[in-house]
C-alpha positions as CSV (number, residue, x, y, z in Angstrom):
1,D,0.1,0.0,0.1
2,V,3.0,2.6,0.9
3,F,4.0,2.2,-3.1
4,L,0.6,2.9,-4.2
5,H,0.2,5.6,-1.8
6,A,3.5,7.5,-2.6
7,A,2.3,7.0,-6.6
8,D,-0.8,8.5,-6.2
9,A,0.6,11.3,-4.5
10,I,2.5,12.3,-6.9
11,S,0.1,11.5,-9.7
12,I,2.0,9.1,-11.3
13,R,0.7,5.7,-12.6
14,P,2.3,2.6,-10.7
15,E,3.5,1.1,-13.7
16,A,5.8,4.4,-14.7
17,C,7.3,3.9,-11.2
18,M,10.9,2.6,-10.4
19,V,11.7,1.4,-7.0
20,I,15.0,0.9,-5.7
21,E,15.0,-1.9,-3.0
22,D,17.4,-3.9,-0.7
23,S,14.8,-5.5,1.4
24,L,12.9,-9.4,0.1
25,N,9.7,-7.7,1.3
26,G,10.2,-4.3,-0.1
27,V,10.9,-6.0,-3.6
28,V,7.6,-8.6,-3.4
29,A,5.5,-5.3,-2.0
30,A,6.8,-3.0,-5.3
31,K,6.2,-5.8,-7.4
32,R,3.0,-6.5,-6.5
33,A,2.2,-2.7,-6.7
34,G,3.0,-3.2,-10.6
35,M,6.3,-1.4,-10.4
36,K,9.8,-2.0,-11.4
37,V,12.3,-2.6,-9.2
38,I,16.2,-2.6,-8.8
39,G,17.6,-4.6,-6.2
40,L,20.2,-2.7,-4.0
41,T,23.1,-5.1,-2.7
42,G,25.5,-2.2,-1.4
43,N,24.4,-2.0,2.1
44,D,26.4,-3.6,4.9
45,H,23.3,-6.1,6.2
46,C,23.3,-7.5,2.4
47,L,25.1,-10.6,3.0
48,T,26.6,-13.3,0.1
49,G,23.9,-14.5,-2.0
50,H,21.6,-11.4,-1.3
51,R,21.9,-10.5,-5.0
52,E,20.1,-13.9,-5.9
53,K,17.0,-13.9,-3.3
54,L,16.5,-10.0,-4.5
55,L,16.1,-11.6,-8.0
56,S,14.1,-14.6,-6.9
57,V,11.6,-12.4,-5.4
58,G,11.0,-10.7,-8.4
59,A,13.7,-8.0,-8.7
60,D,14.1,-6.8,-12.8
61,S,17.7,-6.4,-12.0
62,V,20.5,-6.0,-9.2
63,V,23.1,-3.4,-8.7
64,D,25.7,-3.2,-5.6
65,H,26.3,0.6,-5.8
66,F,24.2,3.6,-6.2
67,E,26.6,4.6,-8.9
68,E,25.9,2.1,-11.0
69,L,22.1,3.5,-11.7
70,V,21.9,5.3,-14.9
71,I,18.6,7.2,-15.1
72,T,17.4,8.3,-18.7
């Protein structure tokens, strides 16, 4: 609901949104909201294998650092 609320608050359709998320539950929530998701593994709590877990719950792609994000 929080992702849908945020999209509604800025008058953007959920399918036009991109979420950057490091938690598995966050990825699942964003995907259920109909949004694209980039998983992020660059935080201290992201252990070995976190990339694969993010992908397994629906992340569209995964980056290790914010610097890898290119917004066009």
